[in-house]
MARVOVO-72501 format. One record per residue (C-alpha): residue in one letter; x, y, z; residue number from 1. Coordinates in steps of 0.25 Angstrom, whole numbers, plus 2048, in hexadecimal, padded with zeros to 3 digits. Last residue first. Example, Ala and Ser with C-alpha at 12.3 -4.5 7.8 and 13.67 -1.06 7.14 Angstrom:
% MARVOVO-72501
{node s {837 7FC 81D} 2};
{node a {831 7EE 81F} 1};
END
This chain:
% MARVOVO-72501
{node h {83F 808 83D} 350};
{node k {832 7FF 83E} 349};
{node i {825 807 83E} 348};
{node y {81A 801 846} 347};
{node p {81F 807 853} 346};
{node p {81D 815 84E} 345};
{node n {82A 81D 84E} 344};
{node q {824 82B 850} 343};
{node v {815 82D 84E} 342};
{node k {812 838 844} 341};
{node q {80E 830 838} 340};
{node r {804 828 841} 339};
{node k {7FD 835 845} 338};
{node t {7FC 839 836} 337};
{node i {7F6 82C 833} 336};
{node i {7EB 82C 83E} 335};
{node e {7E8 83B 83B} 334};
{node s {7E6 838 82C} 333};
{node l {7DC 82D 82F} 332};
{node r {7D4 836 838} 331};
{node k {7D4 842 82F} 330};
{node y {7D0 83A 823} 329};
{node l {7C5 834 82B} 328};
{node e {7C1 842 830} 327};
{node q {7C1 848 822} 326};
{node d {7B9 83D 81C} 325};
{node a {7AE 83F 828} 324};
{node p {7AE 84E 824} 323};
{node n {7AB 84B 816} 322};
{node i {7B3 855 80D} 321};
{node s {7BC 84A 808} 320};
{node q {7CA 84D 802} 319};
{node y {7D2 846 80D} 318};
{node l {7C8 83A 80D} 317};
{node k {7CA 839 7FE} 316};
{node l {7D9 83A 7FF} 315};
{node i {7D8 82F 80A} 314};
{node t {7CF 826 801} 313};
{node n {7DA 826 7F6} 312};
{node v {7DA 819 7EF} 311};
{node s {7D5 80F 7F9} 310};
{node q {7D9 814 807} 309};
{node y {7E2 809 80C} 308};
{node y {7EB 80E 817} 307};
{node a {7F7 806 81C} 306};
{node l {7FB 807 82B} 305};
{node k {807 804 833} 304};
{node k {804 7FF 841} 303};
{node t {806 802 850} 302};
{node d {801 80F 854} 301};
{node y {7F6 811 84A} 300};
{node v {7F2 803 84C} 299};
{node l {7EF 806 85B} 298};
{node n {7E4 7FC 85B} 297};
{node e {7D9 807 85E} 296};
{node e {7DF 810 853} 295};
{node f {7DF 805 849} 294};
{node v {7D0 802 84D} 293};
{node d {7CC 810 84C} 292};
{node l {7D3 813 83E} 291};
{node y {7CE 806 838} 290};
{node d {7C0 809 83D} 289};
{node n {7C1 817 838} 288};
{node l {7C3 812 82A} 287};
{node k {7B7 809 82C} 286};
{node g {7AE 815 830} 285};
{node g {7B4 81F 825} 284};
{node n {7A6 821 81E} 283};
{node g {7A5 830 81F} 282};
{node g {7A4 833 810} 281};
{node l {7B1 82C 80D} 280};
{node v {7B5 81F 814} 279};
{node s {7B0 817 807} 278};
{node e {7BC 81D 800} 277};
{node d {7C6 812 806} 276};
{node f {7CB 80D 813} 275};
{node e {7D5 803 819} 274};
{node v {7E0 805 824} 273};
{node e {7EA 7FB 823} 272};
{node l {7F2 7F4 82E} 271};
{node d {800 7EF 832} 270};
{node i {806 7E2 835} 269};
{node n {80C 7DC 841} 268};
{node h {805 7CF 840} 267};
{node k {7FD 7CF 84D} 266};
{node n {7FC 7DE 84D} 265};
{node a {7F6 7DF 83F} 264};
{node e {7EC 7D4 842} 263};
{node v {7E7 7DA 84E} 262};
{node t {7E6 7E8 847} 261};
{node a {7DE 7E1 83C} 260};
{node e {7D5 7DA 846} 259};
{node q {7D1 7E7 84C} 258};
{node l {7CE 7EC 83E} 257};
{node r {7C6 7DF 83B} 256};
{node s {7BD 7E2 848} 255};
{node f {7B5 7EB 840} 254};
{node p {7AF 7DF 839} 253};
{node v {7B1 7DD 82A} 252};
{node e {7A8 7E2 81F} 251};
{node y {7B3 7E6 815} 250};
{node f {7BA 7F2 810} 249};
{node f {7BF 7F9 81D} 248};
{node y {7C2 7ED 825} 247};
{node n {7CD 7E7 81C} 246};
{node p {7D7 7E7 828} 245};
{node q {7E2 7E8 81E} 244};
{node l {7F0 7E4 824} 243};
{node y {7FC 7EC 821} 242};
{node v {809 7E4 81F} 241};
{node e {817 7EA 81D} 240};
{node s {823 7E1 81B} 239};
{node f {81D 7D8 811} 238};
{node g {827 7CC 80D} 237};
{node y {81C 7C2 80A} 236};
{node k {81F 7BA 817} 235};
{node q {820 7C7 81E} 234};
{node a {811 7C8 81C} 233};
{node n {80D 7BD 826} 232};
{node d {800 7C2 82C} 231};
{node y {7FB 7C9 81F} 230};
{node g {7FF 7BD 817} 229};
{node p {7F1 7B9 813} 228};
{node s {7E8 7C5 813} 227};
{node k {7E3 7C7 821} 226};
{node w {7DC 7D4 81D} 225};
{node w {7E2 7D9 810} 224};
{node p {7F1 7DA 80F} 223};
{node i {7F9 7E7 80F} 222};
{node w {807 7E4 80B} 221};
{node v {813 7ED 80B} 220};
{node f {822 7E9 808} 219};
{node t {82C 7F3 80D} 218};
{node m {838 7F7 804} 217};
{node d {847 7F5 808} 216};
{node k {84A 7F0 7FA} 215};
{node k {84E 7E2 800} 214};
{node k {841 7E2 808} 213};
{node l {83A 7E5 7FB} 212};
{node y {840 7D9 7F4} 211};
{node d {83C 7D0 800} 210};
{node g {82E 7D5 800} 209};
{node v {82D 7D2 7F1} 208};
{node f {833 7C4 7F4} 207};
{node s {828 7C2 7FF} 206};
{node i {81D 7C5 7F5} 205};
{node m {821 7B8 7EE} 204};
{node e {81A 7B2 7FA} 203};
{node g {80C 7B2 7F5} 202};
{node t {808 7BB 7E9} 201};
{node h {7F9 7B8 7E7} 200};
{node d {7F6 7B4 7F5} 199};
{node v {7FE 7C0 7FC} 198};
{node e {7F2 7C9 7FE} 197};
{node e {7F0 7D8 7FD} 196};
{node a {7F8 7D9 7F0} 195};
{node i {7FE 7E7 7EF} 194};
{node w {80B 7E3 7F6} 193};
{node y {811 7F1 7FA} 192};
{node f {81F 7F6 7F8} 191};
{node g {829 7FE 800} 190};
{node e {82D 80B 807} 189};
{node l {82F 814 7FB} 188};
{node e {833 822 800} 187};
{node l {82B 82E 7FE} 186};
{node n {82D 83D 7FF} 185};
{node k {837 842 7F5} 184};
{node f {834 837 7EA} 183};
{node a {840 834 7E1} 182};
{node a {837 82E 7D6} 181};
{node n {843 825 7D2} 180};
{node t {843 81E 7DF} 179};
{node f {834 81B 7DF} 178};
{node a {834 816 7D0} 177};
{node t {840 80D 7D4} 176};
{node r {839 807 7E0} 175};
{node a {82D 805 7D7} 174};
{node q {834 7FE 7CC} 173};
{node d {83C 7F5 7D7} 172};
{node i {82F 7F1 7DE} 171};
{node f {828 7EE 7D1} 170};
{node w {834 7E5 7CC} 169};
{node t {834 7DE 7DA} 168};
{node c {825 7DB 7D8} 167};
{node g {827 7D6 7CA} 166};
{node a {833 7CD 7CE} 165};
{node v {82B 7C7 7DA} 164};
{node r {820 7C4 7D0} 163};
{node d {82A 7BD 7C7} 162};
{node e {82F 7B4 7D3} 161};
{node d {821 7B1 7D6} 160};
{node k {81D 7AB 7C8} 159};
{node s {80F 7AD 7C3} 158};
{node f {814 7BC 7C2} 157};
{node d {81C 7B9 7B5} 156};
{node l {827 7C3 7B3} 155};
{node m {82C 7C5 7A5} 154};
{node k {83C 7C6 7A7} 153};
{node g {844 7D1 7A0} 152};
{node d {848 7D8 7AE} 151};
{node v {839 7D8 7B1} 150};
{node e {82F 7D5 7A7} 149};
{node g {820 7D6 7A8} 148};
{node w {814 7CF 7AF} 147};
{node q {813 7C3 7A5} 146};
{node v {80D 7B9 7AF} 145};
{node a {805 7C4 7B5} 144};
{node g {7F9 7BB 7BB} 143};
{node r {802 7B9 7C7} 142};
{node m {800 7C6 7CD} 141};
{node p {80C 7CE 7D2} 140};
{node e {805 7D7 7DC} 139};
{node p {808 7E6 7D9} 138};
{node i {812 7EC 7E3} 137};
{node g {80C 7F8 7EB} 136};
{node i {816 804 7EE} 135};
{node v {819 809 7FC} 134};
{node v {81D 818 7FD} 133};
{node k {822 81E 80A} 132};
{node r {821 82D 80F} 131};
{node k {82E 833 813} 130};
{node q {82F 834 822} 129};
{node n {82B 83D 82E} 128};
{node p {823 845 823} 127};
{node p {829 852 81D} 126};
{node g {824 860 820} 125};
{node i {816 865 81F} 124};
{node e {814 86C 812} 123};
{node k {821 868 80B} 122};
{node t {81F 85A 80F} 121};
{node t {811 85A 80A} 120};
{node k {816 85F 7FC} 119};
{node d {820 854 7FB} 118};
{node l {817 849 800} 117};
{node r {80D 84D 7F5} 116};
{node q {818 84C 7EB} 115};
{node d {81C 83E 7F0} 114};
{node l {80E 839 7F0} 113};
{node a {80D 83E 7E1} 112};
{node p {819 836 7DD} 111};
{node i {813 82A 7E4} 110};
{node s {806 82A 7DD} 109};
{node q {805 835 7D3} 108};
{node g {80C 842 7CE} 107};
{node e {817 83A 7C6} 106};
{node k {813 82B 7C5} 105};
{node f {81A 823 7CF} 104};
{node y {80F 819 7D4} 103};
{node n {80A 819 7C5} 102};
{node q {817 815 7BF} 101};
{node i {818 80A 7C9} 100};
{node l {80A 805 7C6} 99};
{node a {80D 806 7B7} 98};
{node e {819 7FD 7B9} 97};
{node w {810 7F3 7C0} 96};
{node h {807 7F3 7B4} 95};
{node v {812 7F1 7AA} 94};
{node k {817 7E5 7B3} 93};
{node l {809 7DE 7B3} 92};
{node g {7FD 7E0 7BC} 91};
{node p {7F4 7D4 7BC} 90};
{node n {7E7 7D5 7B5} 89};
{node p {7D8 7D6 7B9} 88};
{node a {7DA 7E1 7C3} 87};
{node h {7DA 7E2 7D2} 86};
{node g {7DA 7D3 7D6} 85};
{node t {7E8 7D0 7D9} 84};
{node t {7F2 7DC 7DA} 83};
{node y {7F8 7E6 7D1} 82};
{node a {7EC 7E3 7C7} 81};
{node h {7EC 7E7 7B8} 80};
{node g {7DE 7EB 7B2} 79};
{node d {7E1 7F9 7AE} 78};
{node g {7DF 800 7BB} 77};
{node d {7EE 7FC 7BF} 76};
{node n {7EA 7F4 7CB} 75};
{node l {7EB 7F3 7DA} 74};
{node e {7F4 7FF 7DC} 73};
{node l {7FD 803 7E7} 72};
{node f {805 80F 7EE} 71};
{node l {807 80E 7FD} 70};
{node f {80A 81B 803} 69};
{node g {810 81C 811} 68};
{node d {812 828 81B} 67};
{node f {804 82C 81B} 66};
{node m {800 839 821} 65};
{node w {809 845 825} 64};
{node e {803 850 82D} 63};
{node a {7FE 85E 828} 62};
{node t {7FB 867 834} 61};
{node p {7F0 873 834} 60};
{node g {7E5 869 837} 59};
{node n {7EA 85B 834} 58};
{node q {7ED 85C 825} 57};
{node y {7F1 84D 822} 56};
{node s {7FD 84A 819} 55};
{node v {802 840 80E} 54};
{node y {7F5 838 80C} 53};
{node p {7EC 844 80C} 52};
{node v {7F4 84B 801} 51};
{node f {7F7 83F 7F8} 50};
{node k {7EC 843 7EE} 49};
{node d {7F3 850 7EC} 48};
{node d {7FF 849 7E7} 47};
{node t {7F8 841 7DC} 46};
{node w {7F3 833 7DE} 45};
{node k {7EB 830 7D2} 44};
{node d {7DC 82F 7D5} 43};
{node v {7D6 826 7CA} 42};
{node a {7E0 81B 7CB} 41};
{node a {7DC 812 7BF} 40};
{node k {7EB 811 7B9} 39};
{node g {7F0 80C 7C7} 38};
{node a {7F8 813 7D1} 37};
{node g {7ED 817 7DA} 36};
{node y {7ED 811 7E8} 35};
{node i {7F4 817 7F4} 34};
{node l {7F4 80F 800} 33};
{node v {7F8 817 80D} 32};
{node l {803 812 816} 31};
{node d {803 818 824} 30};
{node r {80F 815 82D} 29};
{node i {81A 812 822} 28};
{node s {828 80F 828} 27};
{node s {828 801 821} 26};
{node k {82E 7F5 825} 25};
{node k {838 7EF 81B} 24};
{node g {838 7E0 819} 23};
{node e {832 7D7 824} 22};
{node n {838 7CA 81E} 21};
{node p {832 7BC 81B} 20};
{node e {83C 7B3 814} 19};
{node v {83B 7B3 805} 18};
{node p {82F 7AC 7FF} 17};
{node n {82F 79F 7F8} 16};
{node v {829 7A1 7EA} 15};
{node p {81A 79F 7EA} 14};
{node e {813 793 7E4} 13};
{node e {808 799 7DB} 12};
{node e {7F9 79B 7DD} 11};
{node t {7F1 7A3 7D2} 10};
{node e {7ED 7B1 7D4} 9};
{node q {7DE 7B5 7D0} 8};
{node g {7DD 7C2 7C9} 7};
{node t {7D8 7BA 7BD} 6};
{node y {7E4 7BB 7B3} 5};
{node d {7E1 7B1 7A8} 4};
{node s {7E0 7BD 79E} 3};
{node y {7EE 7C2 7A1} 2};
{node m {7F1 7CA 795} 1};
END
């Protein structure tokens, strides 16, 4: 349908941005990224898969783990992208609708997380606060010139005002689905901008941020290392920013991690821990580097953290019989559970 779509965005004069604002600050301390709402997801997120994310069995005692869960997807597994470069064609309204349906599919994803939280609460008692959900907003790509209708109007994503309309429609649909689900153990904290750079969307993002502020929702962004805008994120309406050090995946100096902590402190933003399945089998050196440097620089005492773990690396560490994997899971879990027990950490604004 979009044979001229190449995955490369064209330039357009942005609409004038709204005035920068902080928006709602999140109370999430440890936010784990959960991929798997696309058609091609091999490992569906059922409630048993969430066990090592919800609690950690520390000897005879079970302790609460992550307090925030970011649900996102990059493509639908059938050729349609939710952000630039991850499939040949831009996602249309029908694909955005399917994404919401998958997020709220009975027995999977967010409903499965609520089920696991319910079981764990009965076993160990309630956490200090309800667990929070953040939902990824697909990138409105300009190639979708006939994206779909909203209120009787066909939206053309080559126009910034229509891109904003598509995003606010998605937000409303997701919020309604969350409310209708009536989860016992979860609260919707906000939304996440899936695109890790702002080059393709520009200052129209600020209108999305302003809309979320009015809805008392946080607006999360996790830019790649020094992605343009990382040091001035309020301009785009983001209220929560986690900087990717990008040390784990690339041949960059060990000093990158130290530099990341300096940048985060300089710009008053937070940080992401990054790892994938390559840590399995006793290969956790680079992940341990993150954990060491963050400890040395008091990051655990001063910053919110996001955790990129590919699809389900934490689950695989938990299931592994390799002693090194077990030790790595233990170390990571003990850092998180300790952070969860701190009373009134300075990085959480009340």
